Structures are given as structure tokens and as C-alpha cells.
DRENVEX-470337 format. One record per residue: residue in one letter; z, x, y of N, C-alpha, C in turn. Coordinates in steps of 0.05 Angstrom, whole numbers, plus 5000, padded with zeros to 4 digits. Layout:
<rs>
AZXYZXYZXY
...
</rs>
This chain:
<rs>
M550906697298551706777318553806607326
I555406757345557506617360556706517388
R556206297392555706147419558106047433
A560305987426562505847433564805957427
V566505967453569906097440571705907449
V573805857434575105677435578105747434
F579905707455582305907455584805677448
D586505717433589305637428591005727459
V593005557459594105577489596505777482
G599305687473601505807471601606087457
E602206267470601706587457599306667452
C597006517464594206617466593506637494
L594206427506594306447535596006467553
V598006307541600706267555602706417545
D604306597558606806717546609006487553
E610006417531612206207528615106287530
T615306527539618206637542619806477560
R618906407581620106237602620805987594
E618605857580619605577572621505587550
Y621305717534622705717511626105787521
G626005937537628406007550629705807564
T628105597580629505387592630305157567
W628905177545630105017527632605107512
A632805347512635605477507637405387529
D637005367555638605257578639504967572
W637304847565637604577563639804497538
L639204647520641604597496644204717497
G644504897523647404987526647805217512
V645505377496645305607475644705857491
P645806077487645206317496642206347491
R640606457510637506517506637806667476
H638806887479637907097454639006927427
T641006777430641506617407639606457400
F638406317413635906097410633506287399
A633206537415630706687407630906747375
A633606867367634006977344633206757323
M634006507326634106277308631306227303
F629906227329627006127328625606327312
G626006577317624406807298625206737268
A627806687262628206667232627006397222
V627106177233625605977228622606017222
I621406167238618506237233618206417211
A619906607206619706787185619906667159
Q621406427158622006277136619906117127
G618006047145615105947141616505637150
R618205527164618705277174617805207197
D617604957204616604877229618704937255
Y617705067271618905157293620904957302
R620204677304622004497314624904477297
E624704647279627304587261629304757280
T628504957295630305127313632204937330
F630904737341632504557358634804387340
Q634204327314635904147300638304327294
A638204627289640104807282642504807302
F641504737327643604697352644204437357
R642304167348642903957358641603757334
P643303737312642003567288641003307300
G638803227294637403007304635903027330
F635703257342634003287360631203187364
D630603027382627802887386626803057411
L624603227402623203387420621603227443
Y620103007434618902857454620902677468
G623202577460625302407474626002657496
E627202877487628103077502625803167532
R623903207522622503267543622103047566
E622202807558622502587578625302627597
K626802647580629402687590630102947611
R628303137605628403397621626503297649
A624503167645622503047664623902877683
Q625902747673627502547690629702687704
A630602947697632603067707631403267725
G628903237730627103457747626903697737
K626603727710626404007700624503967675
P621803877688619803817662618604097653
E617104057630615704277617614104377642
W614004637642611704717667610905047653
F608605117664607805337665605505417686
G605405637692603805687716602305957713
E601206047738598906277736601306547726
D603506567736605506757727606306807699
D605506587676606006547655603206617641
L600906637650598706757635599607027625
Y597807027604598107367598596207527613
P596607777622594907897644591907957633
D591107937610588507927604586807687603
V587907477609586607217602584407197623
R584907247651583107167669580507397667
P581507647664578307837655577007737633
A578507647613577207587587575407387588
L576307137602575006897606572606957624
A572607157644570507197662568307377644
E569007567630567507727614566007617595
L567007367580565607227568563907047576
R564906887596562706727612560406897623
Q560907147634558607267638556407337617
A557907367593555707437568554707217562
G555406907573553706727569554806547545
L557506607542558406427519559506177529
W559705927519561105667519564105697516
L565605627537568805657527569905417534
A572205407513573905177511577005257510
I578305057518581405127509582304847496
A583504927473584404677454586704787439
G588504617440591604667428593704417425
N595604487415597804327412599504277432
Q598904057452599904077482600403777487
T602003727504602303447516600503427537
V600703127543598602977566599303187591
R602003237597602703387617601803667620
A601803787598601204077589598704087597
G597003877586593703867593593003847622
G595003707633594403737664594903997679
L596704117669597404397679595304567675
L594104567651591904717638589304657658
R588804417660586604337678586804447708
E589204427717590004597745588604917744
L589805007724589205307720586705447711
F585205257694582905327684579805147689
S580704967699578004777701575804927713
D575505117729573505277744572705517719
D574205537700573705747680572705717651
V572805447647572105357619570705117621
D568905077595567704777601568904597587
L570904587572572504397564575504437559
I577404237562579804287557580804067541
G582004107519582903857501585303877490
T587303717483589803727470590403547449
S592303617438592603457414593903187421
D595103137439595702847458593502677467
D591202827473588802727482587402607457
W587702777439585802717416587302567394
R590002557394591302397375591202557343
A591402817350590903007324591903267328
S594003337316595203597315594903797296
K594204037307594404257288596604307268
P596004347243593804447232592204237214
D592303977227591103757215588303777215
P586203777193583303797197582303637215
A582803417220582503227243582103357269
F584103547273583903677303581703857305
F581304007283578804177282576104037282
A576403817267573803637267573203547295
R575603517310575003437340573803657354
V574503897349573704157367570704147360
A569904127338567004167325565303967338
E566803707342565203487356564603527384
V566303607400566003667429564403887437
V564404117419562904347426559704307420
P558304397437555504297437554204547415
F555004647396553504817378554904737353
E553604887328554104797303557005007300
V558404867280561704887271561205257268
G559105317256559105587247558105797272
E558205667295557705837317559805837336
I562505767330564405727343566605907333
L567706087356570206247348572706127364
Y574406077340577506017352579406197350
V580906267370582306427378585006377379
G586806477362589606357363591806607350
D594106517352596306767341597606617318
R597006427308598306327280596406297259
L597106417234595306387213595506127202
D597705967205598305717192597205537209
N597405467235596105297250593505337263
D592705577264589905657275587905757258
I588406007245586306137231585705997207
R587505967187587105797166585305547171
P586005297183585105067187582605117196
A581805327218579505367230577505477214
S578705627197576605767174575905557153
D577605387146577305187128574604967134
V574304947166572104807170569504967177
G569605207177567005347179567205517206
M569205527217569105687243569605997244
H568706177259569406407264572606427270
T573906637267576706607279577206877289
A578906877309580207137318583407077318
L585107307305587707277305588907477324
I590007397344591307567362594007647356
R594907887355597808007350599307987374
R600507777381602707727403604607527401
G606807487411608407257407609807237383
P611607097382613407037353611707077329
W610106837326608406837303606107047297
G604507177318602607367318604507627305
T606907647320608707917308609807847280
I610607607271611907587249610007577224
Q607607437231605707427209603807667207
Q604007827223601608037222601308187198
H603308187182603008337155603208127132
A602107887135601907727112599207777100
P599107767078596307837061593607707074
E593907477086591707307100591307437125
A592807567141592507687162589907847165
D589507987144587008197143584808077134
S585007867110582907767093581707547108
L583407407124582107127130580607087155
P582207207182580407207204577407347206
T575807287217573207387222573907687236
M576007667256576907907270579707917278
R581308107280584008177291584208297319
I585408197335585208337360588308357371
D588708567390591308577400591108487430
S589008407441588008277467585908177472
L585907967491583807847493581108027502
S582108227516579808367526578008577508
E578508537482576808617459575008377452
L575208177458573207947449570007987455
A569707987476566508057485565008267474
E566708507470565108697454564908627423
K567208527411567308437384564608227380
V564808037395562707787396560407897393
A559708077414557308197418556308357395
K557308507379556908627358556708407333
I557708227331557208007311554307877321
N554507807342551607697352549107887350
A550008157354547408327347546508357317
S549108367305548208397273546708127257
A547207917279546207637266543007607275
R542307797294539807767302537607917281
</rs>
């Protein structure tokens, strides 16, 4: 049975359109040009951070985040950046008695923003900076399994990426839900593993409660 649901952040809960647009502005690159290169890098199976290198070789993402903060333009997301299905889905899953968490590759600052937004809605929020392990490192998912108060096979991890979310979560024995939205979810949706690897595929978080209930009913 599935007793806990753990959510990725970017393009699962948070629409990152505005944030990546501000990075294009910071680089002095037209937003559509930055977005096109971003998509090309993902489609080629490369690390998304190589997008920045295309426009500024030697670009240090962590260093530039600090410069943005010092310039009064820190990374930020808020209620308006959440996908519209997030709040209703969390409420429905909570009502169904599921234990909920948020865990993704995020900075300490982003972790603070997540806690401001979701502390009343989920049982735990963890980030890669908190845990000193980043997806797809198995250590990240081992940490998830450690902090969730259920067996690893009772955890459903929800994410938009086959490479960072679904494959490594499956490898440690978790159930997985692949959501089709955002750059990765759109580009990777026809990959062979997109159908065979996840426990379920969804187009909206609003589908989760019903699908989890069906799995749990069949397990009884």
C-alpha cells in the first residue's frame, strides 16, 4: 500500500517559468532564446546547467545566485507560481489520511520559501542543501526513505523527470508518479521508460488521490 506521498518541487509544485525568465534577464539574453537553448540541452540529455554555459562560459550558478541576492534580485517563488492543482491535491491526499512531504533539489533559501508556503500542508520539507545530497544521487532517496515513517515500498515519489526523479526513486524501491508538465515532463514524455518505469503517469496532481486509492484497494 501507499501510505506516504513525497513531491518534487520544480515543475511538480512550482511553475518555474518566471524564475528562469529572471535568469535570462540576469544574463542579458532574450527570454525566448534562453528557453530555446534550455529545451535543446534537455532534449540532448545534458545537465540543464549547461544552458548557462552557452551564454556565459565558466558560469557558476551558486556564485551567481549570491550575486543576485546581493543585487536585491534573489531567487524567489510564491503562491502565484504554484500550479493551480497543488493546493486541492494536497488537501485531498491529506483528507485520505496520507503522510505528505516535499523533497527536491533546492537551496537553503528555496527551502525557507517552501516552508513559508507549505508548513501547514505537509508533514516534512527537505532539500538537497539540507541533506547535502542531490538527485539523482541514491543518497538523496536514501535520506527520503530515512525521514518518511513508513517502509520504502509504501512511499510514492512524484516528479516530472525520468532521470532525476522516477528512475532513482524506483531503484530504491519506491512507487513513482511521472507528471507530464514542464520542460522535462514534455520532452521526456515519449521516452521508452516513460510508460514502463513509473507506477503511474499523470497530467495533473488532482489525479493522485484516486489512483492511490485504487492501488491501496487492490493491495488489501
